[in-house]
N, C-alpha and C positions, 0 to 999 in steps of 0.2 A: 502492501501499499505506500502512496507517495504520500510527502510531506501535506501536497494540497489537501488528497485525500482523507488522509485522519484531522486536520483541520478544519474541514466538510465535518467531518462522521462528528469531531465533539463537539459540534456548535447547533447540531440542532437532538430537539429531545423526538424520541419513538414516543409516539401517545397508544397507546392501546384501549381498544373500545371495549364495552360494557360486552357482553356474553346475553342476545335476548335470547330466549326460550317461548315456546307458546308452548302446552300442555290440551288437550282438549279430553282426552279419558288419562287414567290411572292407568301405568303399568304395575307387573305382578313386581312383589318387592327386591325378587336379587335381583332385577335388572336395573331398579340405581342405586348398590352399590359403583359396582363401573362407572356410572355418570358420574357421580358425587364425587369419584376417585379422581376425573379425568376434572371436574371443574377445581378441586381441592388445589390439584398442583395446576393449574394454567395462574390459579389469582392468586398462588407462593411461591410459583416460579416463574412466570411470565409476564408478570405484569396487567392481568388480568384485572379491572377496578371490583365490579359486578358481573353476577348471575341473576339473570331479570326473568323469572318464568310469568306467563298470563295466561291465566288459566283458568275451568272454568271452576262451578263450587266443589266437587269431584276432585276432581283432581288438584285441588289449590289446596287438601284435608293431606293429601297423600303423600303431595311433594315439598310441600310443609316437612310432615311426619316424618319422612325419611333424609329428609336433611338438615334434620336434627339428630337422627341416629348416627349418619356416614357421613357431616361435615363437623373439626375441630370448632370450639366452644370462641374462638377469635376467632375464625374466618363465618364464619353462622352467619352475623349479618350483613355478607356480603352475597346473601346467598338468598334473595328474594324472590315472594312470589305474591301474586293479586288477584285478587277473580276479576278478569277480565270479557268474559265470555259465558252468555248462558247452554242451555243444555245441549241445544241445533249450532252452536260456533256461531253465531251470532256476537258480535260487540257490544259490549255493552257496562266494558271502562270507562272512565272520562278520557277527551282530551288534551288534557295535564297527564294525564302518565305514559304519553310520548315528551313531552317536553321537555318537561322536568329536570332540572338535571340530577344528574345522581349523588347520594346527601356524601360527603365531602371522607376519605380514607386520609387519613395521614400517610404520607408517603407514594399514596397516587395520582397523576393525575388525576383531574379536575375533568369529566368530558357529559356532552350532552348522552341522553340517549333516546 
């Protein structure tokens, strides 16, 4: 890498986006372990600031319960779920769910979701 390339790289910060997910139906419990292990790795090692799930009411309960099981307590506030779809998969969430900036997490760049 040339000196100019090194200087340019040091002047730019890479910002990682939030990971947005949706869940219209609950999965079986065993399927959540590898999913949440992947989320935990991305949160702690890849600079992802938050994982946000938009769910139906039924999926919300399961997604939240499984996150409580598989995400370590210090990272758990960064895995967020919200009820945003009805049973038929129609959006019932608020428009602000899509444009509100992510809650500040120390050491993680602030980005809009």
